[in-house]
C-alpha positions in Angstrom: 51.8 3.2 -74.6 50.0 2.5 -71.4 47.2 -0.1 -71.2 43.6 0.6 -70.3 44.3 -1.0 -66.9 47.3 1.2 -66.3 45.3 4.3 -67.3 42.5 3.3 -65.0 45.0 2.7 -62.1 46.5 6.2 -62.7 43.0 7.7 -62.6 42.2 5.9 -59.3 45.5 6.9 -57.8 44.7 10.5 -58.6 41.4 10.4 -56.7 41.1 11.8 -53.2 41.2 9.3 -50.4 37.5 9.5 -49.7 36.7 9.1 -53.4 39.0 6.0 -53.5 37.2 4.6 -50.4 33.8 5.1 -52.0 35.1 3.5 -55.2 36.4 0.4 -53.3 33.1 0.1 -51.5 31.3 0.2 -54.8 33.6 -2.4 -56.3 33.2 -4.7 -53.3 29.4 -4.4 -53.6 29.5 -5.2 -57.3 31.7 -8.3 -56.7 29.5 -9.5 -53.9 26.4 -9.2 -56.2 28.3 -11.1 -58.9 29.1 -13.8 -56.4 25.5 -14.1 -55.2 24.3 -14.2 -58.8 26.7 -17.0 -59.6 25.7 -18.9 -56.5 22.1 -18.4 -57.4 22.7 -19.8 -60.9 24.5 -22.9 -59.4 21.6 -23.5 -57.0 19.0 -23.1 -59.8 21.0 -25.6 -62.0 21.1 -28.1 -59.1 17.4 -27.8 -58.5 16.7 -28.1 -62.2 18.8 -31.3 -62.3 17.0 -32.7 -59.3 13.6 -31.8 -60.8 12.7 -29.4 -58.0 13.1 -26.1 -59.8 9.3 -25.7 -60.2 8.5 -26.5 -56.5 6.0 -24.2 -54.9 6.9 -22.0 -51.9 4.6 -24.2 -49.7 6.4 -27.3 -50.8 9.8 -25.8 -50.2 8.8 -24.5 -46.7 7.3 -27.9 -45.8 10.5 -29.7 -46.9 12.6 -27.2 -44.9 10.4 -27.7 -41.8 10.7 -31.5 -42.1 14.5 -31.2 -42.4 14.7 -28.9 -39.4 12.6 -31.4 -37.3 14.8 -34.3 -38.4 18.0 -32.4 -37.4 16.5 -31.4 -34.1 15.4 -34.9 -33.3 18.9 -36.3 -34.2 20.9 -33.6 -32.4 18.7 -33.1 -29.4 17.0 -36.5 -28.7 14.5 -36.4 -25.8 
């Protein structure tokens, strides 16, 4: 008796080439979204642990601007 995975593989192999291509694009997109979701969850966890999860947009942008200025001053001293 074939497993569900084997049955699925047989169905995929029976698809036309353009249908297989569309399927793999869809699978890649779903995996990409899953990866982004996981990365987002990790980032939220880190912000929560650092007590910064509830920071406002303005606070975040100000901090990013300050970080950018510090990097520019360090890497491109005048």
